[in-house]
C-alpha positions in Angstrom: 5.4 10.0 13.2 1.6 9.4 13.6 0.6 5.8 13.0 -2.8 4.3 12.2 -4.1 1.0 10.9 -6.7 -0.1 8.3 -7.9 -3.5 7.1 -7.0 -4.2 3.5 -7.2 -7.0 1.0 -4.4 -7.3 -1.5 -6.1 -8.6 -4.7 -3.1 -8.6 -7.0 0.6 -7.7 -6.7 1.6 -5.7 -9.8 4.7 -6.2 -11.8 7.5 -3.8 -10.6 8.0 -0.7 -12.8 11.3 1.0 -13.4 11.2 4.8 -13.4 13.7 7.5 -14.0 14.1 10.5 -11.7 13.7 13.7 -13.7 16.0 15.5 -11.2 19.2 13.4 -11.6 18.2 10.7 -14.1 18.8 7.9 -11.6 16.7 4.7 -12.0 14.4 3.4 -9.2 11.7 0.7 -8.9 8.1 1.3 -7.9 6.2 -1.6 -6.3 2.4 -1.5 -6.2 -0.6 -3.8 -5.5 -4.3 -3.6 -6.4 -5.9 -3.4 -3.0 -9.3 -3.3 -1.5 -10.0 -1.1 1.5 -12.2 -2.9 3.9 -14.3 -1.6 6.8 -14.0 -3.1 10.3 -16.6 -5.8 9.4 -14.5 -6.9 6.3 -16.9 -5.3 3.8 -15.5 -3.7 0.7 -15.3 0.1 0.7 -13.0 1.0 -2.3 -10.4 -0.5 -4.5 -7.2 1.3 -5.5 -3.4 1.0 -6.0 -1.3 0.7 -2.9 2.4 1.8 -3.2 4.6 -0.7 -1.4 7.9 0.4 0.1 11.1 -1.6 -0.8 11.3 -2.9 2.8 7.9 -4.7 2.5 8.0 -5.8 -1.1 8.8 -9.4 -0.2 6.0 -9.5 2.5 3.2 -8.3 0.3 1.1 -11.1 -1.2 -2.6 -11.7 -1.9 -4.6 -11.9 1.3 -6.2 -9.9 4.0 -4.1 -7.7 6.3 -4.2 -5.2 9.1 -2.0 -2.6 7.5 -0.1 0.0 9.5 0.5 3.4 8.0 2.6 6.4 9.1 2.1 10.0 8.2 5.0 11.8 6.6 5.8 14.7 4.4 6.6 13.7 0.8 10.0 14.7 -0.4 9.5 13.9 -4.1 7.4 14.4 -7.2 4.0 16.1 -7.5 3.3 15.2 -3.8 6.4 17.0 -2.5 5.5 18.9 0.6 2.1 17.1 1.0 1.3 15.0 4.1 0.9 11.5 2.9 0.3 8.0 4.5 3.0 5.4 3.8 2.7 1.7 4.4 5.0 0.6 7.3 3.7 -2.8 8.3 1.4 -5.7 7.5 -0.2 -8.3 9.8 -2.2 -11.2 8.2 -5.8 -11.5 9.5 -8.4 -14.3 9.4 -10.4 -14.2 6.1 -13.6 -15.0 8.0 -16.3 -12.5 7.0 -13.9 -10.6 4.6 -15.1 -9.3 1.3 -14.3 -11.4 -1.7 -13.2 -9.9 -5.0 -15.9 -9.9 -7.7 
């Protein structure tokens, strides 16, 4: 698996959403956070929704992180067969010089 990192700022952790698999009707939870993508100088580039894996849901909180991502091939939904980036790790970083939410 290829890994890469990016600086992000978690602005707000969303409430978990329960979904139902159309394939077998099983229930599962989706965890997301409103997240700012920052450049290497800590300046805001874009804001979007970051999907959080179950293994990191207790780790994600508001703040600035160096996020690690791994490339994988999606096995589900509309993205099935697409190469996607998945969050695999978070390391807190100093907030000095980081973008502040408006």
